[in-house]
DRENMIRO-966167 format. One record per residue (C-alpha): residue number from 0; chain; x negated, y negated, z negated. Coordinates in pm, 1 decimal. Example, Ala and Ser with C-alpha at 12.3 -4.5 7.8 and 13.67 -1.06 7.14 Angstrom:
<recs>
@miza: 0; badren: A; X: -1230.0; Y: 450.0; Z: -780.0 $
@miza: 1; badren: A; X: -1367.0; Y: 106.0; Z: -714.0 $
</recs>
This chain:
<recs>
@miza: 0; badren: A; X: -11147.3; Y: -13989.7; Z: -8153.5 $
@miza: 1; badren: A; X: -11408.8; Y: -14134.6; Z: -8327.8 $
@miza: 2; badren: A; X: -11685.5; Y: -13931.3; Z: -8170.3 $
@miza: 3; badren: A; X: -11678.8; Y: -14141.6; Z: -7926.9 $
@miza: 4; badren: A; X: -12021.6; Y: -14328.3; Z: -7789.3 $
@miza: 5; badren: A; X: -11949.9; Y: -14691.0; Z: -7696.9 $
@miza: 6; badren: A; X: -11840.4; Y: -14726.0; Z: -7337.6 $
@miza: 7; badren: A; X: -12087.6; Y: -14549.0; Z: -7130.4 $
@miza: 8; badren: A; X: -12415.3; Y: -14554.5; Z: -7308.8 $
@miza: 9; badren: A; X: -12395.7; Y: -14163.5; Z: -7308.4 $
@miza: 10; badren: A; X: -12353.1; Y: -14143.8; Z: -6999.9 $
@miza: 11; badren: A; X: -12721.1; Y: -14091.8; Z: -6858.1 $
@miza: 12; badren: A; X: -12730.3; Y: -13782.4; Z: -6615.3 $
@miza: 13; badren: A; X: -12806.1; Y: -13886.4; Z: -6282.6 $
@miza: 14; badren: A; X: -12552.7; Y: -13856.2; Z: -5984.0 $
@miza: 15; badren: A; X: -12610.5; Y: -13671.7; Z: -5607.3 $
@miza: 16; badren: A; X: -12562.5; Y: -13954.3; Z: -5360.4 $
@miza: 17; badren: A; X: -12382.8; Y: -13913.4; Z: -5027.7 $
@miza: 18; badren: A; X: -12406.9; Y: -14106.4; Z: -4711.9 $
@miza: 19; badren: A; X: -12108.3; Y: -14040.4; Z: -4508.5 $
@miza: 20; badren: A; X: -12078.6; Y: -14146.5; Z: -4123.0 $
@miza: 21; badren: A; X: -11726.6; Y: -14217.4; Z: -4080.3 $
@miza: 22; badren: A; X: -11756.0; Y: -14372.1; Z: -3728.0 $
@miza: 23; badren: A; X: -11986.0; Y: -14513.2; Z: -3505.3 $
@miza: 24; badren: A; X: -11980.8; Y: -14803.4; Z: -3713.2 $
@miza: 25; badren: A; X: -11915.1; Y: -14748.3; Z: -4069.8 $
@miza: 26; badren: A; X: -12109.4; Y: -14553.5; Z: -4341.3 $
@miza: 27; badren: A; X: -12005.0; Y: -14532.6; Z: -4721.9 $
@miza: 28; badren: A; X: -12306.1; Y: -14495.9; Z: -4967.7 $
@miza: 29; badren: A; X: -12129.0; Y: -14294.2; Z: -5305.7 $
@miza: 30; badren: A; X: -12279.5; Y: -14096.1; Z: -5611.1 $
@miza: 31; badren: A; X: -11992.6; Y: -13875.7; Z: -5767.2 $
@miza: 32; badren: A; X: -11814.0; Y: -14177.1; Z: -5919.7 $
@miza: 33; badren: A; X: -12078.8; Y: -14398.6; Z: -5930.7 $
@miza: 34; badren: A; X: -12027.0; Y: -14737.0; Z: -5796.4 $
@miza: 35; badren: A; X: -11979.8; Y: -14726.1; Z: -5390.9 $
@miza: 36; badren: A; X: -12129.3; Y: -14911.8; Z: -5149.0 $
@miza: 37; badren: A; X: -11994.0; Y: -14983.9; Z: -4758.1 $
@miza: 38; badren: A; X: -12212.5; Y: -15024.5; Z: -4477.0 $
@miza: 39; badren: A; X: -12063.5; Y: -15185.4; Z: -4133.8 $
@miza: 40; badren: A; X: -12293.7; Y: -15189.3; Z: -3822.3 $
@miza: 41; badren: A; X: -12258.0; Y: -15422.2; Z: -3561.9 $
@miza: 42; badren: A; X: -12373.2; Y: -15484.3; Z: -3240.0 $
@miza: 43; badren: A; X: -12654.7; Y: -15710.9; Z: -3361.4 $
@miza: 44; badren: A; X: -12628.1; Y: -15699.2; Z: -3761.8 $
@miza: 45; badren: A; X: -12561.3; Y: -15504.7; Z: -4037.4 $
@miza: 46; badren: A; X: -12276.2; Y: -15615.7; Z: -4334.1 $
@miza: 47; badren: A; X: -12313.0; Y: -15444.4; Z: -4660.8 $
@miza: 48; badren: A; X: -12000.3; Y: -15473.4; Z: -4882.8 $
@miza: 49; badren: A; X: -12061.6; Y: -15411.1; Z: -5272.5 $
@miza: 50; badren: A; X: -12462.8; Y: -15430.4; Z: -5331.5 $
@miza: 51; badren: A; X: -12523.8; Y: -15168.1; Z: -5642.5 $
@miza: 52; badren: A; X: -12621.5; Y: -15346.9; Z: -5975.8 $
@miza: 53; badren: A; X: -13014.0; Y: -15423.0; Z: -5936.5 $
@miza: 54; badren: A; X: -13221.1; Y: -15494.8; Z: -5648.2 $
@miza: 55; badren: A; X: -13426.4; Y: -15199.3; Z: -5729.4 $
@miza: 56; badren: A; X: -13117.8; Y: -14942.9; Z: -5675.9 $
@miza: 57; badren: A; X: -13001.7; Y: -15144.1; Z: -5392.3 $
@miza: 58; badren: A; X: -13318.7; Y: -15011.8; Z: -5210.2 $
@miza: 59; badren: A; X: -13188.2; Y: -14670.5; Z: -5190.3 $
@miza: 60; badren: A; X: -12939.1; Y: -14815.6; Z: -4997.4 $
@miza: 61; badren: A; X: -13148.0; Y: -14991.6; Z: -4745.6 $
@miza: 62; badren: A; X: -13339.7; Y: -14711.8; Z: -4742.4 $
@miza: 63; badren: A; X: -13044.4; Y: -14509.8; Z: -4556.9 $
@miza: 64; badren: A; X: -12937.7; Y: -14814.3; Z: -4388.7 $
@miza: 65; badren: A; X: -13303.1; Y: -14825.1; Z: -4222.3 $
@miza: 66; badren: A; X: -13263.6; Y: -14422.1; Z: -4146.9 $
@miza: 67; badren: A; X: -12955.6; Y: -14509.4; Z: -3919.9 $
@miza: 68; badren: A; X: -13053.0; Y: -14854.6; Z: -3734.0 $
@miza: 69; badren: A; X: -13317.5; Y: -15147.0; Z: -3761.8 $
@miza: 70; badren: A; X: -13062.4; Y: -15429.0; Z: -3715.1 $
@miza: 71; badren: A; X: -13104.2; Y: -15698.7; Z: -4016.2 $
@miza: 72; badren: A; X: -12856.7; Y: -15713.3; Z: -4279.7 $
@miza: 73; badren: A; X: -12694.5; Y: -16036.6; Z: -4224.6 $
@miza: 74; badren: A; X: -12403.6; Y: -15996.8; Z: -4419.0 $
@miza: 75; badren: A; X: -12311.3; Y: -15888.3; Z: -4778.3 $
@miza: 76; badren: A; X: -11906.9; Y: -15898.1; Z: -4894.0 $
@miza: 77; badren: A; X: -11851.9; Y: -15911.0; Z: -5230.6 $
@miza: 78; badren: A; X: -11542.3; Y: -15717.6; Z: -5343.4 $
@miza: 79; badren: A; X: -11490.4; Y: -15897.4; Z: -5651.5 $
@miza: 80; badren: A; X: -11701.6; Y: -16048.1; Z: -5922.2 $
@miza: 81; badren: A; X: -11788.6; Y: -15763.6; Z: -6135.1 $
@miza: 82; badren: A; X: -12193.7; Y: -15741.1; Z: -6225.0 $
@miza: 83; badren: A; X: -12221.3; Y: -15371.7; Z: -6139.9 $
@miza: 84; badren: A; X: -12102.5; Y: -15472.6; Z: -5773.4 $
@miza: 85; badren: A; X: -12288.7; Y: -15796.1; Z: -5695.0 $
@miza: 86; badren: A; X: -12622.4; Y: -15823.2; Z: -5886.4 $
@miza: 87; badren: A; X: -12841.9; Y: -15609.8; Z: -5624.1 $
@miza: 88; badren: A; X: -12723.7; Y: -15884.0; Z: -5361.2 $
@miza: 89; badren: A; X: -13094.0; Y: -16036.8; Z: -5340.4 $
@miza: 90; badren: A; X: -13264.7; Y: -15701.3; Z: -5213.4 $
@miza: 91; badren: A; X: -13083.5; Y: -15742.6; Z: -4878.1 $
@miza: 92; badren: A; X: -13195.1; Y: -16077.7; Z: -4828.6 $
@miza: 93; badren: A; X: -12875.4; Y: -16137.9; Z: -4628.6 $
@miza: 94; badren: A; X: -12809.6; Y: -16478.2; Z: -4432.1 $
@miza: 95; badren: A; X: -12475.1; Y: -16486.3; Z: -4580.4 $
@miza: 96; badren: A; X: -12314.0; Y: -16353.1; Z: -4917.9 $
@miza: 97; badren: A; X: -11905.6; Y: -16390.8; Z: -4861.3 $
@miza: 98; badren: A; X: -11676.4; Y: -16419.2; Z: -5159.1 $
@miza: 99; badren: A; X: -11312.1; Y: -16510.3; Z: -5176.2 $
@miza: 100; badren: A; X: -11246.6; Y: -16848.5; Z: -5330.9 $
@miza: 101; badren: A; X: -11084.6; Y: -16682.2; Z: -5629.2 $
@miza: 102; badren: A; X: -11423.3; Y: -16465.5; Z: -5697.7 $
@miza: 103; badren: A; X: -11634.4; Y: -16772.5; Z: -5638.1 $
@miza: 104; badren: A; X: -11440.9; Y: -16932.8; Z: -5916.0 $
@miza: 105; badren: A; X: -11464.8; Y: -16651.9; Z: -6184.5 $
@miza: 106; badren: A; X: -11848.3; Y: -16583.3; Z: -6139.5 $
@miza: 107; badren: A; X: -11874.2; Y: -16943.8; Z: -6230.8 $
@miza: 108; badren: A; X: -11604.4; Y: -16910.6; Z: -6503.8 $
@miza: 109; badren: A; X: -11736.7; Y: -16529.1; Z: -6665.6 $
@miza: 110; badren: A; X: -12018.3; Y: -16418.3; Z: -6466.3 $
@miza: 111; badren: A; X: -12285.9; Y: -16514.9; Z: -6718.1 $
@miza: 112; badren: A; X: -12057.2; Y: -16313.0; Z: -6981.0 $
@miza: 113; badren: A; X: -11961.2; Y: -16045.1; Z: -6745.9 $
@miza: 114; badren: A; X: -12353.2; Y: -15993.2; Z: -6698.3 $
@miza: 115; badren: A; X: -12413.0; Y: -15906.6; Z: -7028.6 $
@miza: 116; badren: A; X: -12089.5; Y: -15749.8; Z: -7111.9 $
@miza: 117; badren: A; X: -12197.3; Y: -15501.9; Z: -6828.9 $
@miza: 118; badren: A; X: -12519.4; Y: -15424.3; Z: -6893.9 $
@miza: 119; badren: A; X: -12489.6; Y: -15310.7; Z: -7247.7 $
@miza: 120; badren: A; X: -12157.5; Y: -15112.1; Z: -7146.6 $
@miza: 121; badren: A; X: -12364.0; Y: -14897.9; Z: -6880.2 $
@miza: 122; badren: A; X: -12739.8; Y: -14876.7; Z: -6926.2 $
@miza: 123; badren: A; X: -12772.6; Y: -14609.6; Z: -6653.6 $
@miza: 124; badren: A; X: -12614.0; Y: -14805.8; Z: -6377.4 $
@miza: 125; badren: A; X: -12833.7; Y: -15083.1; Z: -6417.0 $
@miza: 126; badren: A; X: -13182.3; Y: -14923.9; Z: -6382.4 $
@miza: 127; badren: A; X: -13477.8; Y: -15185.5; Z: -6339.5 $
@miza: 128; badren: A; X: -13224.4; Y: -15445.8; Z: -6470.2 $
@miza: 129; badren: A; X: -13527.5; Y: -15671.0; Z: -6507.5 $
@miza: 130; badren: A; X: -13539.8; Y: -15723.3; Z: -6092.7 $
@miza: 131; badren: A; X: -13172.9; Y: -15903.7; Z: -6106.9 $
@miza: 132; badren: A; X: -13296.6; Y: -16245.4; Z: -6036.5 $
@miza: 133; badren: A; X: -13000.2; Y: -16397.4; Z: -6183.8 $
@miza: 134; badren: A; X: -12638.4; Y: -16445.8; Z: -6101.8 $
@miza: 135; badren: A; X: -12516.1; Y: -16385.9; Z: -5708.9 $
@miza: 136; badren: A; X: -12347.1; Y: -16692.2; Z: -5587.0 $
@miza: 137; badren: A; X: -12152.7; Y: -16698.3; Z: -5284.7 $
@miza: 138; badren: A; X: -12281.4; Y: -16841.2; Z: -4995.0 $
@miza: 139; badren: A; X: -11957.6; Y: -16847.6; Z: -4755.7 $
@miza: 140; badren: A; X: -11584.0; Y: -16855.2; Z: -4938.0 $
@miza: 141; badren: A; X: -11250.5; Y: -16798.0; Z: -4784.1 $
@miza: 142; badren: A; X: -10933.2; Y: -16842.4; Z: -4864.9 $
@miza: 143; badren: A; X: -10700.5; Y: -16512.4; Z: -4756.8 $
@miza: 144; badren: A; X: -10852.7; Y: -16422.5; Z: -4461.7 $
@miza: 145; badren: A; X: -11232.6; Y: -16435.9; Z: -4290.6 $
@miza: 146; badren: A; X: -11239.8; Y: -16252.4; Z: -3939.2 $
@miza: 147; badren: A; X: -11600.1; Y: -16199.3; Z: -3818.8 $
@miza: 148; badren: A; X: -11725.7; Y: -16033.8; Z: -3474.4 $
@miza: 149; badren: A; X: -12045.9; Y: -15828.9; Z: -3513.8 $
@miza: 150; badren: A; X: -12044.3; Y: -15867.0; Z: -3120.7 $
@miza: 151; badren: A; X: -11768.6; Y: -15656.6; Z: -3026.0 $
@miza: 152; badren: A; X: -11674.7; Y: -15530.5; Z: -3361.3 $
@miza: 153; badren: A; X: -11391.6; Y: -15693.4; Z: -3526.8 $
@miza: 154; badren: A; X: -11429.8; Y: -15711.2; Z: -3884.3 $
@miza: 155; badren: A; X: -11116.0; Y: -15870.7; Z: -4126.9 $
@miza: 156; badren: A; X: -11228.0; Y: -15997.5; Z: -4469.1 $
@miza: 157; badren: A; X: -10868.0; Y: -15983.6; Z: -4649.0 $
@miza: 158; badren: A; X: -10771.1; Y: -16086.3; Z: -4966.3 $
@miza: 159; badren: A; X: -10453.5; Y: -15869.7; Z: -4986.9 $
@miza: 160; badren: A; X: -10304.3; Y: -15959.0; Z: -5388.8 $
@miza: 161; badren: A; X: -10429.0; Y: -15953.3; Z: -5720.1 $
@miza: 162; badren: A; X: -10484.6; Y: -15602.4; Z: -5866.1 $
@miza: 163; badren: A; X: -10810.7; Y: -15522.5; Z: -6033.8 $
@miza: 164; badren: A; X: -10948.0; Y: -15897.7; Z: -6032.8 $
@miza: 165; badren: A; X: -10762.9; Y: -16193.6; Z: -5884.0 $
@miza: 166; badren: A; X: -10999.9; Y: -16213.7; Z: -5629.0 $
@miza: 167; badren: A; X: -10980.0; Y: -15858.9; Z: -5452.2 $
@miza: 168; badren: A; X: -11127.2; Y: -15871.7; Z: -5110.3 $
@miza: 169; badren: A; X: -11128.0; Y: -15583.1; Z: -4864.0 $
@miza: 170; badren: A; X: -11330.8; Y: -15504.0; Z: -4540.9 $
@miza: 171; badren: A; X: -11089.8; Y: -15363.8; Z: -4271.2 $
@miza: 172; badren: A; X: -11215.0; Y: -15282.2; Z: -3928.9 $
@miza: 173; badren: A; X: -10908.1; Y: -15287.6; Z: -3722.2 $
@miza: 174; badren: A; X: -11047.0; Y: -15107.4; Z: -3428.4 $
@miza: 175; badren: A; X: -11129.7; Y: -14797.6; Z: -3649.7 $
@miza: 176; badren: A; X: -10852.0; Y: -14825.7; Z: -3896.2 $
@miza: 177; badren: A; X: -11173.6; Y: -14819.4; Z: -4160.4 $
@miza: 178; badren: A; X: -11067.3; Y: -14958.1; Z: -4501.2 $
@miza: 179; badren: A; X: -11346.5; Y: -15016.6; Z: -4788.2 $
@miza: 180; badren: A; X: -11084.7; Y: -15133.7; Z: -5044.3 $
@miza: 181; badren: A; X: -11343.1; Y: -15248.9; Z: -5354.3 $
@miza: 182; badren: A; X: -11216.7; Y: -15134.3; Z: -5687.6 $
@miza: 183; badren: A; X: -10827.4; Y: -15181.3; Z: -5605.9 $
@miza: 184; badren: A; X: -10840.6; Y: -14812.9; Z: -5518.8 $
@miza: 185; badren: A; X: -11034.3; Y: -14556.2; Z: -5684.7 $
@miza: 186; badren: A; X: -11058.9; Y: -14176.0; Z: -5647.8 $
@miza: 187; badren: A; X: -11078.5; Y: -13927.1; Z: -5917.5 $
@miza: 188; badren: A; X: -11258.6; Y: -14254.3; Z: -6100.0 $
@miza: 189; badren: A; X: -11046.1; Y: -14422.8; Z: -6357.1 $
@miza: 190; badren: A; X: -10915.5; Y: -14765.4; Z: -6296.6 $
@miza: 191; badren: A; X: -11074.5; Y: -15021.9; Z: -6503.4 $
@miza: 192; badren: A; X: -10809.6; Y: -15313.9; Z: -6561.3 $
@miza: 193; badren: A; X: -10978.4; Y: -15525.7; Z: -6836.3 $
@miza: 194; badren: A; X: -10960.4; Y: -15765.1; Z: -6578.3 $
@miza: 195; badren: A; X: -10626.1; Y: -15669.4; Z: -6378.7 $
@miza: 196; badren: A; X: -10298.8; Y: -15840.2; Z: -6317.2 $
@miza: 197; badren: A; X: -10084.5; Y: -15536.8; Z: -6372.7 $
@miza: 198; badren: A; X: -9807.3; Y: -15652.2; Z: -6282.5 $
@miza: 199; badren: A; X: -9922.7; Y: -15721.8; Z: -5931.1 $
@miza: 200; badren: A; X: -10132.4; Y: -15432.3; Z: -5877.8 $
@miza: 201; badren: A; X: -9892.0; Y: -15229.0; Z: -5704.5 $
@miza: 202; badren: A; X: -9753.1; Y: -15460.1; Z: -5467.3 $
@miza: 203; badren: A; X: -10148.6; Y: -15489.8; Z: -5326.4 $
@miza: 204; badren: A; X: -10176.5; Y: -15123.9; Z: -5299.5 $
@miza: 205; badren: A; X: -9843.1; Y: -15129.7; Z: -5070.1 $
@miza: 206; badren: A; X: -10053.3; Y: -15459.1; Z: -4887.8 $
@miza: 207; badren: A; X: -10328.8; Y: -15188.7; Z: -4858.0 $
@miza: 208; badren: A; X: -10095.3; Y: -14892.9; Z: -4735.2 $
@miza: 209; badren: A; X: -9939.5; Y: -15127.1; Z: -4500.3 $
@miza: 210; badren: A; X: -10267.5; Y: -15139.8; Z: -4305.1 $
@miza: 211; badren: A; X: -10235.2; Y: -14764.3; Z: -4213.6 $
@miza: 212; badren: A; X: -10628.1; Y: -14680.1; Z: -4277.1 $
@miza: 213; badren: A; X: -10712.1; Y: -14402.4; Z: -4120.0 $
@miza: 214; badren: A; X: -11045.4; Y: -14369.4; Z: -4363.2 $
@miza: 215; badren: A; X: -11087.2; Y: -14536.6; Z: -4645.3 $
@miza: 216; badren: A; X: -11420.9; Y: -14611.4; Z: -4935.7 $
@miza: 217; badren: A; X: -11245.7; Y: -14661.5; Z: -5244.8 $
@miza: 218; badren: A; X: -11462.3; Y: -14828.4; Z: -5561.0 $
@miza: 219; badren: A; X: -11565.6; Y: -14533.1; Z: -5695.7 $
@miza: 220; badren: A; X: -11558.7; Y: -14162.1; Z: -5562.7 $
@miza: 221; badren: A; X: -11562.5; Y: -13985.7; Z: -5261.8 $
@miza: 222; badren: A; X: -11517.8; Y: -14134.8; Z: -4923.5 $
@miza: 223; badren: A; X: -11132.0; Y: -14040.5; Z: -4811.9 $
@miza: 224; badren: A; X: -11153.0; Y: -13933.9; Z: -4454.7 $
@miza: 225; badren: A; X: -10807.6; Y: -13811.8; Z: -4398.0 $
@miza: 226; badren: A; X: -10491.1; Y: -13993.9; Z: -4423.4 $
@miza: 227; badren: A; X: -10370.3; Y: -13731.5; Z: -4681.7 $
@miza: 228; badren: A; X: -10702.8; Y: -13817.0; Z: -4886.4 $
@miza: 229; badren: A; X: -10599.5; Y: -14201.9; Z: -4841.1 $
@miza: 230; badren: A; X: -10276.1; Y: -14145.4; Z: -4919.7 $
@miza: 231; badren: A; X: -10405.9; Y: -13955.8; Z: -5230.2 $
@miza: 232; badren: A; X: -10672.4; Y: -14211.2; Z: -5359.4 $
@miza: 233; badren: A; X: -10393.4; Y: -14480.1; Z: -5346.8 $
@miza: 234; badren: A; X: -10083.1; Y: -14244.6; Z: -5480.4 $
@miza: 235; badren: A; X: -10365.2; Y: -14128.2; Z: -5801.5 $
@miza: 236; badren: A; X: -10451.0; Y: -14562.6; Z: -5806.9 $
@miza: 237; badren: A; X: -10089.1; Y: -14661.1; Z: -5861.4 $
@miza: 238; badren: A; X: -9997.5; Y: -14380.3; Z: -6092.9 $
@miza: 239; badren: A; X: -10245.8; Y: -14412.0; Z: -6347.1 $
@miza: 240; badren: A; X: -10193.8; Y: -14822.6; Z: -6313.7 $
@miza: 241; badren: A; X: -9842.3; Y: -14798.2; Z: -6343.3 $
@miza: 242; badren: A; X: -9811.0; Y: -14496.1; Z: -6618.1 $
@miza: 243; badren: A; X: -10070.5; Y: -14679.0; Z: -6842.4 $
@miza: 244; badren: A; X: -9899.2; Y: -15037.2; Z: -6832.9 $
@miza: 245; badren: A; X: -9557.6; Y: -14904.9; Z: -6906.4 $
@miza: 246; badren: A; X: -9676.4; Y: -14692.2; Z: -7198.1 $
@miza: 247; badren: A; X: -9842.4; Y: -14992.4; Z: -7311.7 $
@miza: 248; badren: A; X: -9525.9; Y: -15209.7; Z: -7249.3 $
@miza: 249; badren: A; X: -9291.4; Y: -14952.7; Z: -7450.6 $
@miza: 250; badren: A; X: -9508.1; Y: -14995.8; Z: -7718.4 $
@miza: 251; badren: A; X: -9549.6; Y: -15364.2; Z: -7699.9 $
@miza: 252; badren: A; X: -9175.4; Y: -15386.5; Z: -7706.6 $
@miza: 253; badren: A; X: -9088.8; Y: -15212.3; Z: -8036.7 $
@miza: 254; badren: A; X: -9374.5; Y: -15426.7; Z: -8242.6 $
@miza: 255; badren: A; X: -9644.7; Y: -15180.3; Z: -8234.8 $
@miza: 256; badren: A; X: -9990.1; Y: -15300.1; Z: -8275.7 $
@miza: 257; badren: A; X: -10278.4; Y: -15271.7; Z: -8037.9 $
@miza: 258; badren: A; X: -10442.1; Y: -14967.9; Z: -8225.0 $
@miza: 259; badren: A; X: -10121.7; Y: -14759.8; Z: -8184.9 $
@miza: 260; badren: A; X: -10043.1; Y: -14889.0; Z: -7835.1 $
@miza: 261; badren: A; X: -10346.8; Y: -14734.4; Z: -7732.4 $
@miza: 262; badren: A; X: -10353.5; Y: -14436.1; Z: -7937.7 $
@miza: 263; badren: A; X: -9989.5; Y: -14343.2; Z: -7767.7 $
@miza: 264; badren: A; X: -10143.1; Y: -14425.9; Z: -7432.8 $
@miza: 265; badren: A; X: -10457.3; Y: -14198.5; Z: -7481.4 $
@miza: 266; badren: A; X: -10229.8; Y: -13902.9; Z: -7593.2 $
@miza: 267; badren: A; X: -10005.1; Y: -13989.0; Z: -7296.1 $
@miza: 268; badren: A; X: -10258.7; Y: -14019.3; Z: -7022.0 $
@miza: 269; badren: A; X: -10556.5; Y: -13780.0; Z: -7167.6 $
@miza: 270; badren: A; X: -10389.2; Y: -13455.8; Z: -7013.4 $
@miza: 271; badren: A; X: -10312.8; Y: -13570.9; Z: -6663.5 $
@miza: 272; badren: A; X: -10657.2; Y: -13821.2; Z: -6624.4 $
@miza: 273; badren: A; X: -10879.4; Y: -13732.6; Z: -6868.5 $
@miza: 274; badren: A; X: -11099.6; Y: -13551.2; Z: -6599.3 $
@miza: 275; badren: A; X: -11148.9; Y: -13867.7; Z: -6435.7 $
@miza: 276; badren: A; X: -11493.8; Y: -14053.6; Z: -6419.4 $
@miza: 277; badren: A; X: -11488.2; Y: -14302.7; Z: -6706.3 $
@miza: 278; badren: A; X: -11196.6; Y: -14215.0; Z: -6876.2 $
@miza: 279; badren: A; X: -11295.9; Y: -14239.6; Z: -7229.9 $
@miza: 280; badren: A; X: -11520.8; Y: -14590.3; Z: -7134.6 $
@miza: 281; badren: A; X: -11219.7; Y: -14821.6; Z: -6931.4 $
@miza: 282; badren: A; X: -10894.7; Y: -14664.7; Z: -7138.4 $
@miza: 283; badren: A; X: -10965.8; Y: -14917.4; Z: -7485.4 $
@miza: 284; badren: A; X: -11037.1; Y: -15175.7; Z: -7227.7 $
@miza: 285; badren: A; X: -10723.5; Y: -15104.3; Z: -6985.5 $
@miza: 286; badren: A; X: -10517.5; Y: -15092.5; Z: -7289.6 $
@miza: 287; badren: A; X: -10639.1; Y: -15390.4; Z: -7447.1 $
@miza: 288; badren: A; X: -10557.5; Y: -15580.4; Z: -7094.6 $
@miza: 289; badren: A; X: -10201.4; Y: -15418.7; Z: -7079.2 $
@miza: 290; badren: A; X: -10104.8; Y: -15526.4; Z: -7402.1 $
@miza: 291; badren: A; X: -10201.3; Y: -15889.2; Z: -7338.6 $
@miza: 292; badren: A; X: -10038.0; Y: -15925.9; Z: -7034.1 $
@miza: 293; badren: A; X: -9711.7; Y: -15707.8; Z: -7188.8 $
@miza: 294; badren: A; X: -9725.9; Y: -16007.5; Z: -7459.0 $
@miza: 295; badren: A; X: -9874.7; Y: -16334.8; Z: -7446.8 $
@miza: 296; badren: A; X: -10168.2; Y: -16351.2; Z: -7204.5 $
@miza: 297; badren: A; X: -10073.7; Y: -16382.0; Z: -6807.4 $
@miza: 298; badren: A; X: -10409.8; Y: -16436.5; Z: -6706.7 $
@miza: 299; badren: A; X: -10722.7; Y: -16186.1; Z: -6854.6 $
@miza: 300; badren: A; X: -10936.4; Y: -16349.7; Z: -7127.8 $
@miza: 301; badren: A; X: -11320.6; Y: -16310.8; Z: -7082.7 $
@miza: 302; badren: A; X: -11503.0; Y: -15997.9; Z: -7164.0 $
@miza: 303; badren: A; X: -11816.7; Y: -16099.5; Z: -7356.2 $
@miza: 304; badren: A; X: -12075.8; Y: -15815.7; Z: -7526.7 $
@miza: 305; badren: A; X: -11962.7; Y: -15932.1; Z: -7871.8 $
@miza: 306; badren: A; X: -11589.2; Y: -15888.1; Z: -7791.9 $
@miza: 307; badren: A; X: -11637.0; Y: -15531.6; Z: -7626.6 $
@miza: 308; badren: A; X: -11799.7; Y: -15417.0; Z: -7909.3 $
@miza: 309; badren: A; X: -11521.4; Y: -15573.8; Z: -8156.9 $
@miza: 310; badren: A; X: -11264.2; Y: -15372.4; Z: -7928.9 $
@miza: 311; badren: A; X: -11448.7; Y: -15063.8; Z: -7929.9 $
@miza: 312; badren: A; X: -11467.3; Y: -15054.4; Z: -8329.9 $
@miza: 313; badren: A; X: -11079.2; Y: -15180.2; Z: -8333.3 $
@miza: 314; badren: A; X: -10972.2; Y: -14881.7; Z: -8166.5 $
@miza: 315; badren: A; X: -11211.0; Y: -14634.3; Z: -8170.6 $
@miza: 316; badren: A; X: -11377.9; Y: -14702.4; Z: -8539.1 $
</recs>
């Protein structure tokens, strides 16, 4: 296990982009397990859900939007605060950047540290990082629920519970039963749980499932276009999060240290999930947070570029 390159620094291969039409109003920009972007086209405006990591990378999304509509992008919704999701926002020149109150608070508390941490972990995902003007600040902040009407199209922006972060936000089109989940749901991609509430996450997935989405755009992975695929995405995410947390809780309960808990979890999870995108990148951070939550830290601790490297050395060195 000592051969691993730090985080995703060795992941340099370009991914093939898909731009899927889910309905008259909904599109998904996906790229083989890279972070996804959702697009909602209303009567007179466009909403973008998660922005790509830099303004230069966002230009590829904008180019595809312009192939289907010339309506202005009025709204950008942040599913959560992670840099790879939010730092491209300025490219869209939106009238409003929408986020939950919890996401706003996390940007204020740890946005700067998170930006430095993620840029070092994922160099390929921050192409033209010099185009980032700084942190992305929400201009419209809501608690629990915000309903917008893009003309005749109802768009519900919902905070269903804590999971991937405490600020997780989904976008729901009730007329079409299409959900944009952010990183609460992944498909063929390893959930990152370094900032998660692992005890809460399964109940939040229950709340997602209760909406009965016909189609779902996950945070990473292909868009899910049948109810069977949606169910598979929800079940896969739940299984990984639950099995990983249970393994770490078992180790912690008998007094094993973090490194041993990591070795145990890796051996258990690799055969089943090792083919999922970013498995080797995520697992040290996932196990670290699980160990924290199982022992003494109810809330996730701030990741800094320095803490990232120290953890990697402690578990992989």
